[in-house]
C-alpha positions as CSV (number, residue, x, y, z in Angstrom):
1,M,-33.2,10.3,9.1
2,V,-29.5,10.3,8.6
3,T,-27.9,6.8,8.5
4,P,-25.0,6.6,11.0
5,L,-21.6,5.9,9.5
6,I,-19.4,3.0,10.6
7,K,-15.9,3.7,11.9
8,R,-13.4,1.8,9.8
9,F,-10.0,3.4,10.5
10,S,-8.7,5.4,13.4
11,F,-6.9,8.7,13.0
12,V,-3.6,7.1,13.8
13,E,-4.2,4.4,11.2
14,R,-5.0,7.0,8.5
15,I,-2.0,9.1,9.3
16,V,0.3,6.1,9.1
17,H,-1.3,5.1,5.8
18,W,-0.8,8.5,4.3
19,V,2.8,8.9,5.5
20,V,3.6,5.6,3.9
21,G,1.7,6.5,0.7
22,I,3.1,10.0,0.3
23,T,6.7,9.0,1.1
24,F,6.5,6.1,-1.3
25,V,5.3,8.4,-4.2
26,A,8.2,10.7,-3.5
27,L,10.6,7.8,-3.5
28,L,9.1,6.4,-6.7
29,A,9.2,9.8,-8.5
30,T,12.8,10.6,-7.5
31,G,14.0,7.0,-8.2
32,L,12.5,7.1,-11.7
33,A,14.1,10.5,-12.2
34,F,17.5,9.2,-11.3
35,A,17.1,6.1,-13.6
36,Y,15.6,7.9,-16.6
37,P,17.1,11.2,-17.8
38,S,13.8,12.1,-19.5
39,L,12.1,12.0,-16.1
40,F,14.7,14.1,-14.3
41,W,12.3,17.0,-14.2
42,L,10.5,15.2,-11.4
43,T,13.3,16.2,-9.0
44,M,12.0,19.8,-9.2
45,F,9.3,18.8,-6.7
46,L,12.1,18.3,-4.1
47,G,14.1,21.3,-5.1
48,G,16.1,20.0,-8.0
49,G,18.6,17.2,-8.6
50,P,21.1,17.8,-5.8
51,A,18.4,18.3,-3.2
52,A,16.5,15.2,-4.4
53,R,19.6,13.0,-4.1
54,V,20.1,14.2,-0.5
55,L,16.4,13.9,0.4
56,H,15.7,10.5,-1.3
57,P,17.4,8.3,1.4
58,Q,16.1,10.5,4.2
59,I,12.5,10.1,2.9
60,G,13.3,6.4,2.7
61,V,14.0,6.3,6.4
62,L,10.6,8.0,7.1
63,F,9.0,5.5,4.7
64,G,10.6,2.6,6.7
65,V,9.4,4.0,10.0
66,G,5.9,4.3,8.6
67,I,6.0,0.7,7.3
68,L,7.0,-0.6,10.8
69,F,4.1,1.3,12.4
70,M,1.7,0.0,9.7
71,F,2.9,-3.5,10.2
72,G,2.4,-3.3,13.9
73,L,-1.1,-1.8,13.5
74,W,-2.5,-4.3,11.0
75,V,-0.5,-7.6,11.1
76,R,-2.9,-9.3,13.4
77,D,-5.8,-8.9,10.9
78,M,-3.8,-10.0,7.9
79,F,-3.6,-13.8,8.3
80,L,-5.6,-15.8,5.8
81,D,-8.4,-18.0,7.1
82,R,-10.5,-20.7,5.4
83,Q,-13.1,-18.2,4.1
84,D,-10.3,-16.0,2.7
85,R,-9.0,-19.0,0.7
86,A,-12.5,-19.5,-0.6
87,W,-12.6,-15.8,-1.5
88,L,-9.4,-16.2,-3.5
89,G,-11.0,-19.1,-5.4
90,A,-13.8,-16.8,-6.5
91,I,-11.6,-13.8,-7.3
92,K,-12.8,-13.7,-11.0
93,H,-16.3,-13.1,-9.7
94,Y,-15.1,-10.3,-7.5
95,A,-13.3,-8.7,-10.4
96,T,-16.4,-8.8,-12.5
97,H,-18.6,-7.6,-9.6
98,D,-20.6,-10.9,-9.6
99,R,-21.1,-10.5,-5.8
100,D,-23.6,-13.4,-5.5
101,N,-20.7,-15.8,-6.1
102,V,-18.1,-14.1,-3.8
103,P,-17.8,-15.5,-0.2
104,P,-18.3,-12.8,2.4
105,A,-15.2,-11.0,3.5
106,G,-14.2,-9.8,7.0
107,K,-12.7,-6.4,7.7
108,Y,-10.1,-7.1,5.0
109,N,-10.7,-9.4,2.0
110,A,-8.1,-11.9,1.0
111,G,-6.8,-9.6,-1.8
112,Q,-6.1,-6.8,0.7
113,K,-4.3,-9.2,3.0
114,L,-2.1,-10.5,0.2
115,F,-1.4,-6.9,-0.8
116,F,-0.3,-6.2,2.8
117,W,2.2,-9.1,2.7
118,V,3.6,-8.2,-0.7
119,Q,4.0,-4.6,0.3
120,S,5.8,-5.7,3.5
121,V,8.3,-7.9,1.5
122,L,8.9,-5.1,-1.0
123,A,9.4,-2.6,1.9
124,I,12.1,-4.9,3.4
125,L,13.8,-5.0,0.0
126,F,13.6,-1.3,-0.4
127,M,15.1,-0.6,3.0
128,V,17.9,-3.3,2.9
129,T,19.0,-2.4,-0.7
130,G,18.5,1.3,-0.1
131,G,20.8,1.1,3.0
132,L,23.5,-0.6,0.9
133,L,23.2,2.1,-1.8
134,W,23.3,4.9,0.8
135,F,26.7,3.8,2.0
136,P,28.4,2.4,-1.2
137,E,31.9,2.8,0.1
138,S,31.2,0.1,2.7
139,F,30.3,-2.7,0.3
140,G,31.9,-4.4,-2.7
141,A,30.8,-4.1,-6.3
142,T,28.9,-7.4,-6.3
143,W,26.8,-6.4,-3.4
144,L,26.1,-2.9,-4.9
145,N,25.1,-4.3,-8.3
146,T,22.8,-6.8,-6.7
147,A,21.3,-4.1,-4.5
148,R,20.7,-1.8,-7.5
149,L,18.9,-4.6,-9.4
150,L,16.7,-5.5,-6.5
151,H,16.0,-1.9,-5.6
152,Y,15.0,-1.2,-9.2
153,A,12.8,-4.3,-9.4
154,S,11.2,-3.4,-6.1
155,T,10.5,0.1,-7.4
156,L,8.7,-1.2,-10.5
157,G,6.8,-3.8,-8.6
158,G,5.8,-1.3,-5.9
159,G,4.8,1.3,-8.6
160,L,2.5,-1.3,-10.3
161,F,0.9,-2.3,-7.0
162,L,0.4,1.4,-6.2
163,I,-1.5,1.9,-9.4
164,V,-3.7,-1.1,-8.8
165,H,-4.3,-0.1,-5.1
166,V,-5.4,3.4,-6.1
167,Y,-7.6,2.1,-9.0
168,L,-9.4,-0.4,-6.7
169,G,-9.9,2.2,-4.0
170,T,-11.4,4.8,-6.3
171,V,-12.6,3.8,-9.7
172,A,-13.4,0.1,-9.3
173,Y,-15.0,0.3,-5.8
174,P,-16.4,3.8,-5.1
175,G,-16.6,4.7,-1.4
176,T,-13.5,2.8,-0.5
177,A,-11.1,5.8,-0.5
178,R,-13.5,7.6,2.0
179,S,-12.5,5.2,4.7
180,M,-8.9,6.4,4.5
181,I,-9.8,10.0,4.2
182,E,-12.6,10.4,6.8
183,G,-12.2,7.1,8.6
184,T,-15.8,6.0,8.1
185,V,-17.9,4.1,5.6
186,T,-21.6,3.8,5.0
187,P,-23.5,0.8,6.3
188,A,-24.4,-0.1,2.7
189,W,-20.7,-0.1,1.6
190,A,-19.8,-2.2,4.6
191,K,-22.6,-4.7,4.0
192,L,-21.6,-5.0,0.3
193,H,-17.9,-5.3,0.7
194,H,-17.2,-6.7,4.2
195,P,-20.3,-8.3,5.6
196,R,-18.4,-10.6,8.0
197,W,-16.8,-7.5,9.6
198,T,-20.0,-5.6,10.1
199,G,-21.7,-8.3,12.1
200,D,-24.8,-7.0,14.0
201,R,-24.1,-3.4,13.0
202,V,-25.6,-3.8,9.6
203,D,-28.8,-5.5,8.9
204,R,-28.4,-8.5,6.6
């Protein structure tokens, strides 16, 4: 008998997630290419340097729209509660897969919720500083220098968080990526990682 899968993400949620993910990778690659001559070859994926410089801010707009949709879709589920704070207190056990000492998580664990808020703050920095740099003639040198510094710092921070995000969703916790590809997870995965979310749908 085939065990029925549990629906975790809708088609719209998955599309929004992948729009944000793909546009951010494109922005990260071209941004690094502009900052480091040794990486300028990355612009070839967007048609070369001139095309990449034109497309970079336009892709940034699409990224911003995706972030707004993502925020609207998930913000209600991203506030920390008492059990989330207990989960954070046991994060070393989570990292070492010592599940007996990790408080049960809801649909999103506290780490995922914090990632959401950090991502949102970084996205705001990206969009605000990117807007300043897109129209440099409208702002003074001080504003532009500050914008460049914050844009660069946000890029590095976002890149590091992306690496951690991909690692956790693939290597560290197998089965997680499936939820954003197919939209479903197995009952065993749900019971293991998010027992409070599954409720009566998974035998305890």
